[in-house]
BAGUKE-434658 format. One line per field, with one value per residue (C-alpha): residue number from 1; chain; x, y, z. Coordinates in steps of 0.02 Angstrom, whole numbers. Layout:
<rs>
i = [NUM; ...]
ch = [A; ...]
px = [X; ...]
py = [Y; ...]
pz = [Z; ...]
</rs>
This chain:
<rs>
i = [1; 2; 3; 4; 5; 6; 7; 8; 9; 10; 11; 12; 13; 14; 15; 16; 17; 18; 19; 20; 21; 22; 23; 24; 25; 26; 27; 28; 29; 30; 31; 32; 33; 34; 35; 36; 37; 38; 39; 40; 41; 42; 43; 44; 45; 46; 47; 48; 49; 50; 51; 52; 53; 54; 55; 56; 57; 58; 59; 60; 61; 62; 63; 64; 65; 66; 67; 68; 69; 70; 71; 72; 73; 74; 75; 76; 77; 78; 79; 80; 81; 82; 83; 84; 85; 86; 87; 88; 89; 90; 91; 92; 93; 94; 95; 96; 97; 98; 99; 100; 101; 102; 103; 104; 105; 106; 107; 108; 109; 110; 111; 112; 113; 114; 115; 116; 117; 118; 119; 120; 121; 122; 123; 124; 125; 126; 127; 128; 129; 130; 131; 132; 133; 134; 135; 136; 137; 138; 139; 140; 141; 142; 143; 144; 145; 146; 147; 148; 149; 150; 151; 152; 153; 154; 155; 156; 157; 158; 159; 160; 161; 162; 163; 164; 165; 166; 167; 168; 169; 170; 171; 172; 173; 174; 175; 176; 177; 178; 179; 180; 181; 182; 183; 184; 185; 186; 187; 188; 189; 190; 191; 192; 193; 194; 195; 196; 197; 198; 199; 200; 201; 202; 203; 204; 205; 206; 207; 208; 209; 210; 211; 212; 213; 214; 215; 216; 217; 218; 219; 220; 221; 222; 223; 224; 225; 226; 227; 228; 229; 230; 231; 232; 233; 234; 235; 236; 237; 238; 239; 240; 241; 242; 243; 244; 245; 246; 247; 248; 249; 250; 251; 252; 253; 254; 255; 256; 257; 258; 259; 260; 261; 262; 263; 264; 265; 266; 267; 268; 269; 270; 271; 272; 273; 274; 275; 276; 277; 278; 279; 280; 281; 282; 283; 284; 285; 286; 287; 288; 289; 290; 291; 292; 293; 294; 295; 296; 297; 298; 299; 300; 301; 302; 303; 304; 305; 306; 307; 308; 309; 310; 311; 312; 313; 314; 315; 316; 317; 318; 319; 320; 321; 322; 323; 324; 325; 326; 327; 328; 329; 330; 331; 332; 333; 334; 335; 336; 337; 338; 339; 340; 341; 342; 343; 344; 345; 346; 347; 348; 349; 350; 351; 352; 353; 354; 355; 356; 357; 358; 359; 360; 361; 362; 363; 364; 365; 366; 367; 368; 369; 370; 371; 372; 373; 374; 375; 376; 377; 378; 379; 380; 381; 382; 383; 384; 385; 386; 387; 388; 389; 390; 391; 392; 393; 394; 395; 396; 397; 398; 399; 400; 401; 402; 403; 404; 405; 406; 407; 408; 409; 410; 411; 412; 413; 414; 415; 416; 417; 418; 419; 420; 421; 422; 423; 424; 425; 426; 427; 428; 429; 430; 431; 432; 433; 434; 435; 436; 437; 438; 439; 440; 441; 442; 443; 444; 445; 446; 447; 448; 449; 450; 451; 452; 453; 454; 455; 456; 457; 458; 459; 460; 461; 462; 463; 464; 465; 466; 467; 468; 469; 470; 471; 472; 473; 474; 475; 476; 477; 478; 479; 480; 481; 482; 483; 484; 485; 486; 487; 488; 489; 490; 491; 492; 493; 494; 495; 496; 497; 498; 499; 500; 501; 502; 503; 504; 505; 506; 507; 508; 509; 510; 511; 512; 513; 514; 515; 516; 517; 518; 519; 520; 521; 522; 523; 524; 525; 526; 527; 528; 529; 530; 531; 532; 533; 534; 535; 536; 537; 538; 539; 540; 541; 542; 543; 544; 545; 546; 547; 548; 549; 550; 551; 552; 553; 554; 555; 556; 557; 558; 559; 560; 561; 562; 563; 564; 565; 566; 567; 568; 569; 570; 571; 572; 573; 574; 575; 576; 577; 578; 579; 580; 581; 582; 583; 584; 585; 586; 587; 588; 589; 590; 591; 592; 593; 594; 595; 596; 597; 598; 599; 600; 601; 602; 603; 604; 605; 606; 607; 608; 609; 610; 611; 612; 613; 614; 615; 616; 617; 618; 619; 620; 621; 622; 623; 624; 625; 626; 627; 628; 629; 630; 631; 632; 633; 634; 635; 636; 637; 638; 639; 640; 641; 642; 643; 644; 645; 646; 647; 648; 649; 650; 651; 652; 653; 654; 655; 656; 657; 658; 659; 660]
ch = [A; A; A; A; A; A; A; A; A; A; A; A; A; A; A; A; A; A; A; A; A; A; A; A; A; A; A; A; A; A; A; A; A; A; A; A; A; A; A; A; A; A; A; A; A; A; A; A; A; A; A; A; A; A; A; A; A; A; A; A; A; A; A; A; A; A; A; A; A; A; A; A; A; A; A; A; A; A; A; A; A; A; A; A; A; A; A; A; A; A; A; A; A; A; A; A; A; A; A; A; A; A; A; A; A; A; A; A; A; A; A; A; A; A; A; A; A; A; A; A; A; A; A; A; A; A; A; A; A; A; A; A; A; A; A; A; A; A; A; A; A; A; A; A; A; A; A; A; A; A; A; A; A; A; A; A; A; A; A; A; A; A; A; A; A; A; A; A; A; A; A; A; A; A; A; A; A; A; A; A; A; A; A; A; A; A; A; A; A; A; A; A; A; A; A; A; A; A; A; A; A; A; A; A; A; A; A; A; A; A; A; A; A; A; A; A; A; A; A; A; A; A; A; A; A; A; A; A; A; A; A; A; A; A; A; A; A; A; A; A; A; A; A; A; A; A; A; A; A; A; A; A; A; A; A; A; A; A; A; A; A; A; A; A; A; A; A; A; A; A; A; A; A; A; A; A; A; A; A; A; A; A; A; A; A; A; A; A; A; A; A; A; A; A; A; A; A; A; A; A; A; A; A; A; A; A; A; A; A; A; A; A; A; A; A; A; A; A; A; A; A; A; A; A; A; A; A; A; A; A; A; A; A; A; A; A; A; A; A; A; A; A; A; A; A; A; A; A; A; A; A; A; A; A; A; A; A; A; A; A; A; A; A; A; A; A; A; A; A; A; A; A; A; A; A; A; A; A; A; A; A; A; A; A; A; A; A; A; A; A; A; A; A; A; A; A; A; A; A; A; A; A; A; A; A; A; A; A; A; A; A; A; A; A; A; A; A; A; A; A; A; A; A; A; A; A; A; A; A; A; A; A; A; A; A; A; A; A; A; A; A; A; A; A; A; A; A; A; A; A; A; A; A; A; A; A; A; A; A; A; A; A; A; A; A; A; A; A; A; A; A; A; A; A; A; A; A; A; A; A; A; A; A; A; A; A; A; A; A; A; A; A; A; A; A; A; A; A; A; A; A; A; A; A; A; A; A; A; A; A; A; A; A; A; A; A; A; A; A; A; A; A; A; A; A; A; A; A; A; A; A; A; A; A; A; A; A; A; A; A; A; A; A; A; A; A; A; A; A; A; A; A; A; A; A; A; A; A; A; A; A; A; A; A; A; A; A; A; A; A; A; A; A; A; A; A; A; A; A; A; A; A; A; A; A; A; A; A; A; A; A; A; A; A; A; A; A; A; A; A; A; A; A; A; A; A; A; A; A; A; A; A; A; A; A; A; A; A; A; A; A; A; A; A; A; A; A; A; A; A; A; A; A; A; A; A; A; A; A; A; A; A; A; A; A; A; A; A; A; A; A; A; A; A; A; A; A; A; A; A]
px = [-6891; -6715; -6679; -6507; -6511; -6480; -6343; -6249; -6255; -6193; -6049; -6004; -5991; -5880; -5766; -5761; -5717; -5582; -5507; -5508; -5414; -5290; -5265; -5239; -5105; -5014; -5042; -4961; -4819; -4797; -4797; -4660; -4562; -4580; -4541; -4414; -4445; -4614; -4646; -4798; -4789; -4668; -4809; -4876; -4700; -4679; -4843; -4785; -4622; -4708; -4841; -4765; -4893; -5040; -4956; -4937; -5119; -5183; -5078; -5129; -5312; -5306; -5214; -5340; -5490; -5416; -5368; -5535; -5627; -5525; -5544; -5732; -5754; -5655; -5761; -5921; -5865; -5814; -5979; -6080; -5974; -5994; -6182; -6192; -6072; -6177; -6318; -6201; -6128; -5983; -5888; -5906; -5720; -5724; -5881; -5798; -5647; -5759; -5851; -5685; -5631; -5800; -5772; -5594; -5524; -5430; -5434; -5303; -5321; -5166; -5259; -5294; -5127; -5159; -5320; -5237; -5091; -5209; -5321; -5171; -5096; -5256; -5275; -5097; -5126; -5281; -5184; -5040; -5153; -5139; -4950; -4934; -5037; -4946; -4778; -4835; -4914; -4800; -4686; -4505; -4367; -4248; -4123; -4191; -4041; -4036; -3896; -3797; -3670; -3582; -3413; -3273; -3103; -2980; -2809; -2724; -2719; -2611; -2747; -2741; -2551; -2550; -2675; -2575; -2413; -2494; -2550; -2375; -2298; -2425; -2449; -2316; -2342; -2410; -2516; -2535; -2725; -2702; -2567; -2679; -2774; -2616; -2532; -2674; -2763; -2607; -2552; -2723; -2738; -2570; -2609; -2777; -2704; -2560; -2666; -2797; -2671; -2652; -2837; -2861; -3014; -2999; -3109; -3039; -3140; -3097; -3201; -3355; -3342; -3302; -3184; -3152; -2965; -2905; -2969; -2893; -2865; -3050; -3169; -3355; -3463; -3627; -3710; -3766; -3586; -3498; -3469; -3457; -3587; -3488; -3439; -3249; -3174; -3098; -2929; -2997; -3003; -2878; -2708; -2772; -2916; -2960; -3127; -3297; -3428; -3366; -3459; -3549; -3607; -3691; -3866; -3988; -3982; -4161; -4210; -4310; -4470; -4456; -4641; -4615; -4572; -4411; -4452; -4368; -4346; -4292; -4107; -3993; -3820; -3709; -3573; -3472; -3328; -3215; -3036; -2922; -2739; -2636; -2457; -2358; -2244; -2098; -1992; -1832; -1675; -1527; -1378; -1210; -1143; -1270; -1157; -1242; -1375; -1246; -1371; -1292; -1364; -1202; -1205; -1286; -1240; -1317; -1378; -1454; -1430; -1509; -1421; -1553; -1690; -1603; -1601; -1777; -1919; -2028; -2058; -2099; -1926; -1812; -1638; -1562; -1593; -1497; -1495; -1484; -1428; -1493; -1436; -1454; -1412; -1568; -1477; -1440; -1270; -1277; -1345; -1523; -1522; -1665; -1644; -1728; -1723; -1746; -1748; -1601; -1532; -1386; -1268; -1345; -1429; -1610; -1706; -1694; -1856; -1971; -1906; -1885; -1811; -1862; -1795; -1849; -1796; -1909; -1812; -1893; -1835; -1793; -1925; -1904; -2067; -1987; -1887; -1971; -1887; -1970; -1999; -1930; -1848; -1721; -1542; -1483; -1664; -1687; -1765; -1827; -2014; -2007; -1919; -2013; -2087; -2123; -2160; -2002; -2016; -2012; -1871; -1906; -1756; -1786; -1708; -1762; -1662; -1689; -1868; -1882; -1715; -1808; -1818; -1650; -1589; -1719; -1777; -1956; -1990; -2157; -2228; -2384; -2515; -2664; -2812; -2992; -3085; -3255; -3315; -3457; -3560; -3660; -3698; -3629; -3457; -3355; -3258; -3151; -3070; -2946; -3007; -2865; -2706; -2580; -2409; -2379; -2344; -2240; -2390; -2406; -2245; -2336; -2450; -2296; -2218; -2370; -2377; -2191; -2215; -2353; -2243; -2099; -2214; -2267; -2090; -2031; -2183; -2214; -2055; -2074; -1951; -1969; -2063; -2118; -2296; -2234; -2125; -2264; -2379; -2257; -2218; -2397; -2474; -2337; -2322; -2510; -2493; -2338; -2294; -2146; -2016; -2035; -1850; -1847; -1995; -1964; -2028; -1951; -2079; -2225; -2140; -2108; -2287; -2343; -2225; -2283; -2465; -2428; -2347; -2480; -2613; -2521; -2504; -2688; -2740; -2636; -2737; -2902; -2848; -2800; -2965; -3065; -2976; -3006; -3185; -3231; -3372; -3298; -3148; -3221; -3345; -3525; -3450; -3439; -3282; -3224; -3241; -3054; -3034; -3178; -3177; -3329; -3400; -3528; -3613; -3770; -3885; -3962; -4125; -4187; -4376; -4513; -4607; -4586; -4442; -4422; -4368; -4223; -4278; -4219; -4302; -4429; -4533; -4611; -4677; -4739; -4832; -4909; -4917; -5058; -5165; -5134; -5178; -5333; -5393; -5364; -5463; -5600; -5617; -5619; -5754; -5857; -5845; -5900; -6048; -6097; -6101; -6203; -6321; -6350; -6392; -6511; -6596; -6621; -6683; -6547; -6571; -6510; -6495; -6597; -6610; -6645; -6546; -6423; -6278; -6142; -6048; -6200; -6187; -6375; -6409; -6295; -6378; -6552; -6501; -6428; -6580; -6707; -6641; -6620; -6435; -6372; -6190; -6084; -6041; -5892; -5774; -5614; -5671; -5838; -5760; -5644; -5790; -5899; -5766; -5779; -5969; -6039; -6192; -6302; -6410; -6592; -6747; -6929; -7021; -6948; -6854; -6669; -6586; -6426; -6458; -6355; -6358; -6447; -6557; -6519; -6573; -6748; -6776; -6851; -6951; -6940; -7119; -7072; -6925; -7039]
py = [3534; 3541; 3709; 3768; 3855; 4041; 4031; 3903; 4020; 4165; 4065; 4001; 4180; 4223; 4076; 4116; 4299; 4258; 4126; 4248; 4376; 4243; 4184; 4362; 4389; 4227; 4240; 4412; 4353; 4197; 4295; 4409; 4260; 4167; 4314; 4387; 4562; 4640; 4816; 4902; 4986; 5130; 5258; 5194; 5193; 5373; 5418; 5329; 5425; 5591; 5570; 5480; 5550; 5490; 5321; 5301; 5350; 5224; 5081; 5120; 5130; 4961; 4883; 4956; 4892; 4716; 4711; 4781; 4655; 4510; 4570; 4595; 4421; 4352; 4439; 4385; 4204; 4211; 4292; 4159; 4016; 4083; 4100; 3915; 3870; 3960; 3834; 3717; 3750; 3873; 3959; 4147; 4175; 4080; 4172; 4340; 4283; 4241; 4407; 4501; 4412; 4444; 4628; 4625; 4653; 4554; 4512; 4543; 4416; 4356; 4207; 4148; 4184; 4063; 4148; 4319; 4273; 4195; 4348; 4466; 4363; 4368; 4552; 4583; 4483; 4587; 4748; 4684; 4649; 4827; 4829; 4662; 4715; 4882; 4793; 4671; 4798; 4949; 4964; 5011; 5081; 4944; 4899; 4772; 4666; 4607; 4494; 4548; 4464; 4502; 4512; 4636; 4636; 4514; 4596; 4461; 4314; 4258; 4299; 4483; 4478; 4417; 4552; 4687; 4627; 4641; 4818; 4865; 4800; 4892; 5056; 5068; 5093; 5271; 5334; 5517; 5519; 5464; 5591; 5717; 5581; 5501; 5667; 5752; 5597; 5517; 5677; 5712; 5534; 5548; 5720; 5662; 5507; 5605; 5748; 5640; 5577; 5756; 5797; 5874; 5829; 5652; 5648; 5601; 5612; 5512; 5486; 5553; 5433; 5497; 5396; 5414; 5448; 5336; 5219; 5062; 5003; 4966; 5017; 5047; 4893; 4984; 5076; 5225; 5253; 5215; 5398; 5468; 5416; 5483; 5366; 5350; 5387; 5258; 5275; 5317; 5144; 5027; 5112; 5264; 5291; 5473; 5459; 5390; 5262; 5104; 4940; 4876; 4696; 4676; 4611; 4553; 4372; 4302; 4277; 4135; 4233; 4305; 4349; 4478; 4645; 4730; 4908; 5059; 5126; 5296; 5268; 5128; 5077; 4940; 4832; 4736; 4613; 4645; 4652; 4793; 4837; 4927; 4937; 4929; 5080; 5112; 5269; 5311; 5415; 5335; 5308; 5371; 5195; 5127; 5151; 5015; 5137; 5252; 5395; 5540; 5716; 5809; 5801; 5963; 6114; 6271; 6245; 6415; 6595; 6759; 6911; 7025; 6930; 6948; 7137; 7148; 7197; 7063; 6915; 6801; 6798; 6649; 6701; 6527; 6340; 6201; 6020; 5888; 5710; 5613; 5432; 5280; 5096; 4994; 4828; 4824; 4828; 5016; 5164; 5225; 5410; 5536; 5711; 5864; 6047; 6187; 6376; 6472; 6647; 6701; 6637; 6463; 6471; 6437; 6537; 6441; 6513; 6517; 6374; 6191; 6038; 5862; 5730; 5547; 5386; 5234; 5075; 4962; 4817; 4809; 4867; 4707; 4615; 4447; 4454; 4375; 4451; 4576; 4745; 4854; 4833; 4894; 4837; 4679; 4618; 4606; 4438; 4337; 4314; 4128; 4103; 4239; 4181; 4351; 4524; 4617; 4802; 4944; 5064; 5250; 5361; 5544; 5699; 5879; 6037; 6221; 6242; 6053; 6028; 5963; 5796; 5709; 5580; 5444; 5278; 5215; 5030; 5001; 4824; 4811; 4688; 4608; 4629; 4586; 4736; 4771; 4924; 5022; 5131; 5260; 5445; 5457; 5405; 5245; 5186; 5030; 4919; 4780; 4611; 4504; 4526; 4421; 4464; 4479; 4317; 4284; 4313; 4489; 4551; 4661; 4731; 4772; 4859; 4969; 5021; 5062; 5162; 5266; 5298; 5346; 5458; 5545; 5565; 5650; 5755; 5815; 5920; 6085; 6224; 6300; 6174; 5995; 5936; 5802; 5927; 6056; 5921; 5874; 6056; 6123; 5979; 5975; 6164; 6177; 6068; 6149; 6317; 6416; 6376; 6198; 6154; 6207; 6097; 5949; 5781; 5653; 5522; 5631; 5683; 5502; 5456; 5587; 5521; 5342; 5390; 5489; 5343; 5223; 5335; 5339; 5149; 5123; 5251; 5163; 5003; 5099; 5184; 5016; 4933; 5083; 5082; 4899; 4905; 5062; 5051; 4993; 4904; 4732; 4678; 4709; 4774; 4596; 4549; 4374; 4239; 4211; 4396; 4403; 4401; 4369; 4510; 4482; 4594; 4661; 4803; 4880; 4971; 5089; 5069; 5050; 4893; 4734; 4614; 4444; 4456; 4353; 4186; 4229; 4400; 4432; 4527; 4362; 4334; 4511; 4508; 4334; 4271; 4385; 4351; 4164; 4152; 4261; 4165; 3997; 4049; 4123; 3961; 3858; 3964; 3974; 3786; 3757; 3873; 3783; 3616; 3689; 3776; 3610; 3533; 3675; 3650; 3465; 3490; 3409; 3422; 3583; 3682; 3837; 3957; 4106; 4262; 4318; 4438; 4405; 4562; 4668; 4723; 4751; 4571; 4508; 4618; 4562; 4378; 4398; 4492; 4370; 4212; 4148; 4178; 4224; 4275; 4337; 4519; 4620; 4571; 4489; 4317; 4347; 4391; 4241; 4125; 4203; 4176; 3988; 3982; 3890; 3960; 3907; 4007; 3953; 4028; 4035; 4105; 4275; 4272; 4223; 4194; 4135; 3997; 3879; 3714; 3588; 3491; 3395; 3471; 3429; 3367; 3499; 3444; 3520; 3583; 3680; 3759; 3815]
pz = [-9376; -9306; -9224; -9171; -9001; -9010; -8879; -8984; -9133; -9026; -8954; -9127; -9187; -9039; -9076; -9262; -9237; -9110; -9224; -9370; -9265; -9210; -9390; -9447; -9315; -9346; -9534; -9539; -9427; -9533; -9695; -9631; -9565; -9730; -9844; -9720; -9790; -9826; -9886; -9964; -10133; -10157; -10159; -9993; -9920; -9971; -9885; -9728; -9727; -9763; -9629; -9479; -9357; -9459; -9480; -9292; -9267; -9395; -9328; -9149; -9201; -9288; -9141; -9019; -9118; -9130; -8946; -8885; -8994; -8927; -8746; -8767; -8839; -8693; -8561; -8649; -8652; -8468; -8420; -8510; -8443; -8265; -8287; -8327; -8188; -8055; -8074; -7982; -7810; -7814; -7675; -7659; -7682; -7847; -7895; -7860; -7962; -8109; -8094; -8093; -8253; -8333; -8299; -8365; -8191; -8057; -7871; -7736; -7595; -7507; -7437; -7613; -7694; -7837; -7889; -7869; -7981; -8108; -8121; -8125; -8265; -8367; -8329; -8391; -8550; -8589; -8564; -8671; -8819; -8884; -8859; -8948; -9097; -9106; -9104; -9237; -9355; -9338; -9491; -9466; -9574; -9629; -9765; -9889; -9949; -10128; -10187; -10341; -10452; -10614; -10696; -10718; -10803; -10727; -10734; -10629; -10750; -10895; -11023; -10978; -10974; -11155; -11205; -11117; -11196; -11367; -11328; -11272; -11434; -11543; -11451; -11317; -11131; -11129; -11273; -11319; -11294; -11113; -11073; -10983; -10889; -10821; -10787; -10693; -10628; -10558; -10476; -10397; -10335; -10248; -10177; -10108; -10028; -9951; -9887; -9803; -9675; -9615; -9607; -9780; -9887; -9951; -10105; -10276; -10438; -10592; -10748; -10660; -10512; -10338; -10229; -10044; -10017; -10159; -10294; -10214; -10393; -10426; -10562; -10523; -10544; -10507; -10650; -10545; -10489; -10653; -10689; -10865; -10993; -11140; -11281; -11301; -11471; -11587; -11502; -11331; -11254; -11174; -11152; -11245; -11124; -11104; -11015; -11057; -11012; -10928; -10957; -10803; -10798; -10629; -10603; -10470; -10412; -10405; -10224; -10145; -10177; -10353; -10357; -10219; -10302; -10248; -10190; -10263; -10087; -10024; -10056; -10111; -10052; -10119; -10046; -10175; -10168; -10317; -10377; -10324; -10320; -10190; -10130; -9971; -9976; -9859; -9876; -9783; -9797; -9884; -9773; -9836; -9822; -9946; -10096; -10197; -10252; -10339; -10320; -10416; -10428; -10464; -10654; -10709; -10815; -10888; -11065; -11097; -11037; -11087; -11015; -11085; -10995; -10828; -10842; -10908; -10794; -10869; -10754; -10900; -10975; -10948; -10895; -10903; -10904; -10816; -10874; -10739; -10768; -10618; -10608; -10496; -10499; -10537; -10536; -10722; -10806; -10824; -10727; -10756; -10795; -10802; -10871; -10799; -10849; -10723; -10740; -10666; -10669; -10779; -10645; -10655; -10484; -10434; -10306; -10142; -10076; -10227; -10334; -10301; -10383; -10334; -10454; -10442; -10525; -10535; -10554; -10682; -10786; -10971; -11094; -11197; -11166; -11208; -11048; -10899; -10748; -10636; -10712; -10574; -10408; -10285; -10320; -10236; -10229; -10417; -10460; -10605; -10603; -10640; -10473; -10380; -10214; -10137; -10203; -10253; -10212; -10336; -10294; -10311; -10274; -10239; -10162; -10136; -10175; -10139; -10079; -10052; -9966; -9813; -9908; -9898; -10023; -9997; -10064; -10066; -10080; -10167; -10160; -10272; -10212; -10297; -10181; -10151; -10083; -10011; -10104; -10024; -10140; -10044; -10046; -10224; -10161; -10171; -10018; -10020; -9891; -9928; -9868; -9937; -10037; -10133; -10205; -10392; -10486; -10642; -10756; -10687; -10768; -10895; -10761; -10658; -10808; -10833; -10650; -10654; -10813; -10735; -10582; -10697; -10799; -10638; -10573; -10733; -10777; -10600; -10609; -10700; -10733; -10560; -10451; -10429; -10401; -10282; -10191; -10179; -10111; -9975; -9937; -9934; -9837; -9708; -9690; -9664; -9510; -9434; -9359; -9420; -9553; -9616; -9603; -9421; -9375; -9488; -9432; -9549; -9502; -9557; -9719; -9764; -9721; -9847; -9978; -9948; -9965; -10122; -10214; -10149; -10225; -10391; -10397; -10356; -10487; -10620; -10593; -10600; -10761; -10836; -10788; -10850; -11019; -11052; -10986; -11082; -11208; -11372; -11298; -11336; -11470; -11413; -11250; -11185; -11090; -11142; -11011; -10997; -10953; -10830; -10642; -10534; -10429; -10292; -10170; -10092; -10136; -9980; -10012; -9878; -9860; -9730; -9688; -9586; -9564; -9486; -9304; -9239; -9171; -8996; -8998; -8857; -8985; -9039; -8863; -8841; -9006; -8997; -8817; -8755; -8909; -8899; -8714; -8726; -8879; -8794; -8639; -8747; -8845; -8685; -8604; -8763; -8789; -8609; -8637; -8798; -8706; -8564; -8687; -8773; -8604; -8568; -8735; -8699; -8521; -8418; -8229; -8156; -8317; -8353; -8498; -8387; -8423; -8289; -8314; -8185; -8237; -8193; -8012; -8001; -8053; -7915; -7784; -7837; -7831; -7656; -7593; -7664; -7582; -7406; -7411; -7238; -7221; -7078; -7048; -7111; -6974; -7025; -6974; -7058; -7225; -7216; -7179; -7314; -7447; -7421; -7423; -7574; -7659; -7802; -7920; -7923; -7999; -7955; -8103; -8138; -7974; -7972; -7806; -7724; -7599; -7495; -7589; -7477; -7597; -7757; -7920; -7977; -8155; -8266; -8417; -8588; -8571; -8415; -8504; -8643]
</rs>
């Protein structure tokens, strides 16, 4: 009956276990490389985050067990291979090298630098096994990227221009239901944008969404950041928007491995590429020689007085009212005039310390939607949109009186731009950065009209009977950053920076309001934006979790994690294969092969073998040690006796009966 030698079975087990360990290592590495991102279930991730010490202990324990197992299998295979090799002549220095490897150690002999380097290398690989497994198995915090795409309202095309023109004709530019939103929202957007430049808090809330500094003309495209979940009323959408849920149409793009579940993670951030709108704003003082503007603030008169109120102790009584007719040349055939009313005393004067007047005029084109020239501009640069090759600036004329007299007669050129922005959604806040911009085109005439109308609405409604929101913004922000009386420390550059940021914030808010109104629930049938009014949005959802990620191809981590295991496994397989061949020869009785047990890693066995033979070596002098290292010995046995002898006779043939 065929019988497999016991040694062959033992070496086969060694090879099998070592291969299984190698396959596990490379399999895990390959799985991470193939999937790119690998994370356990959310419950396990939460345990890992909650118990980092225990996680480190478990990973280290597993790495230690695997490395000790691999190292033990290596030393066993070396020991068995050396046992077979000693039946043939071998020099003592090579024997000591093999013994050192069988014990998981190394030699240090400068005369045998090759053997020294070899044993040190193997010794280092054995010690690096634990580090390699720990590196491979230790999970790390990382951001799992998930691609997103969807659609939002496209306000840049001709289809939206036609829709907006229709809305203008039916409902006008500003609807009553949106009055408070445009009044307060526009003002706060401008105040936030202006104050941030001077170190004041830069957070602006609109419709339940929180924006960093300004809206940049975007509307949220992520459901968790979309803000209000209220349902707008029948007249509360489009230009009558007064707050409510905004339709979000963004979804996950299936990845290359759809069967791998996407974790919920600890937190989620988003980075989206979407449409925006901003403006380049440049403000400066008007020179006295610039007569083309025909800026006139001298037409005013008292329209109401109450002598009784002036003598009354009540502070709530109005003593008088003054009507102002403020006019400027907007490039049309006649002057554009705004009317303001301020509170004065019975003599027709305002308080120069407590009251302020800051009128503004926004130059915009004719309200007739059939006309195709640009909706507002500075004089002398007025252009027809069909011949427009560059953005024509909006002209906003303004001047401060009384409390705001630090602001001279000024003109702000506002150039609206269509933009693409990268919007980052994180920590419950939306931050945007412009990545590209283009000037307005002829089909954006209606959009330009709306933006100008919002700016005009702000310029008129910001002025009350005794103060102006715009003026108070400039005054409070600037005075909070100066020492002493504002007019004595005035820095025109800083004031104009404030004013530029204010109007930029208003322009960006107007676009966000417009998008929100047309994307509000109920604006379109079934809340589906038609294809001709849709714009593509793309981006990435970044999920914070814990697990394993693919390392860069040039990362040394690959070598640290796999090189020691690969080398140790290769040497183990080589030694085990050699032992299997020699065991087969032993079993079949080839000359010079014995089945006797001898453990080369056992110091006692080595001493007994040296003492039992006729081995005569030189003393411990330097020359003696050098000579002894080159002496070749051979293991022989005589019954139960094993001995090292100097090989001087050929091996005798041993029969199978003798082996048994």
